[in-house]
C-alpha positions as CSV (number, residue, x, y, z in Angstrom):
1,M,4.6,-61.6,40.7
2,V,5.7,-60.2,37.4
3,I,9.4,-59.8,36.6
4,L,10.4,-57.5,33.8
5,A,13.9,-56.9,32.6
6,T,15.6,-55.2,29.8
7,Q,19.1,-55.3,28.3
8,D,19.2,-51.6,27.7
9,G,18.5,-48.9,30.2
10,D,16.8,-46.8,27.5
11,E,14.5,-49.6,26.5
12,T,10.8,-49.0,27.3
13,V,8.8,-51.8,29.0
14,S,5.1,-51.7,29.3
15,F,3.0,-53.8,31.6
16,R,-0.8,-53.6,31.4
17,A,-2.2,-54.4,34.8
18,K,-5.8,-53.9,33.7
19,R,-7.0,-57.3,35.0
20,F,-4.5,-57.6,37.8
21,D,-5.2,-54.3,39.6
22,R,-8.9,-55.1,39.8
23,A,-8.3,-58.5,41.5
24,R,-9.4,-58.7,45.1
25,G,-6.5,-58.2,47.4
26,A,-4.0,-57.4,44.6
27,T,-1.2,-55.0,45.2
28,I,1.1,-53.5,42.7
29,Y,4.6,-52.8,43.9
30,T,7.5,-51.7,41.8
31,L,11.1,-52.7,42.7
32,N,14.2,-51.0,41.5
33,L,17.0,-53.1,43.1
34,P,19.7,-50.3,43.3
35,D,17.2,-48.0,45.0
36,E,16.1,-50.8,47.4
37,L,19.6,-51.6,48.4
38,A,20.4,-47.9,48.9
39,S,17.3,-47.6,51.2
40,Y,18.1,-50.5,53.4
41,A,21.3,-51.4,55.2
42,S,20.9,-55.0,54.2
43,A,18.7,-57.2,52.1
44,A,19.5,-60.3,54.3
45,S,16.0,-60.5,55.8
46,D,14.3,-60.3,52.5
47,L,16.6,-62.9,51.1
48,A,16.0,-65.2,54.1
49,C,12.2,-64.8,53.5
50,L,12.5,-65.7,49.9
51,C,14.7,-68.7,50.8
52,A,12.1,-69.9,53.4
53,L,9.3,-69.6,50.9
54,A,11.3,-71.5,48.2
55,A,12.3,-74.2,50.7
56,G,8.7,-74.6,51.8
57,G,7.5,-75.0,48.2
58,R,5.5,-71.8,48.3
59,L,7.6,-69.9,45.8
60,D,8.1,-71.0,42.2
61,G,11.2,-69.4,40.8
62,Q,10.2,-70.3,37.2
63,V,13.5,-72.2,36.6
64,E,13.4,-73.5,33.0
65,L,17.1,-74.5,32.5
66,E,19.6,-76.0,34.8
67,W,23.2,-76.5,33.7
68,S,26.8,-76.7,34.9
69,W,28.6,-73.5,35.5
70,R,31.6,-75.1,33.9
71,R,29.9,-74.9,30.5
72,P,27.6,-71.8,30.6
73,G,27.4,-71.4,26.8
74,L,24.1,-73.2,26.5
75,A,22.4,-71.1,29.2
76,I,23.9,-67.8,27.9
77,D,22.8,-68.6,24.4
78,A,19.3,-69.6,25.5
79,L,18.8,-66.4,27.5
80,L,20.3,-64.1,24.8
81,N,18.2,-65.7,22.1
82,R,15.1,-65.8,24.3
83,R,14.5,-69.5,23.8
84,I,13.5,-70.0,27.4
85,G,10.8,-68.1,29.2
86,G,12.0,-68.8,32.8
87,K,15.2,-68.5,34.7
88,A,18.5,-70.3,33.9
89,V,20.4,-71.7,36.9
90,L,24.1,-72.6,36.7
91,H,25.0,-75.3,39.3
92,I,28.5,-75.1,40.9
93,D,29.8,-78.6,40.4
């Protein structure tokens, strides 16, 4: 799984799948969330699948920082300044 995100809708992102697309059984699928949500009445079944995979230890969400939602400054700063390579999770405490 490769996740790419940009801060600006005009920003160009490139992904070279040279090695990936030649791997046996590999599939390349692009996801544009607004289009996906418009195409399906609900994303509940997909979310349930992701939750089951995570709960079963078969999905690594690449969480690099966990912090309290009451003090989000550390997480926001780390994300904006690209000091972490994974996800930031704010716990509701």
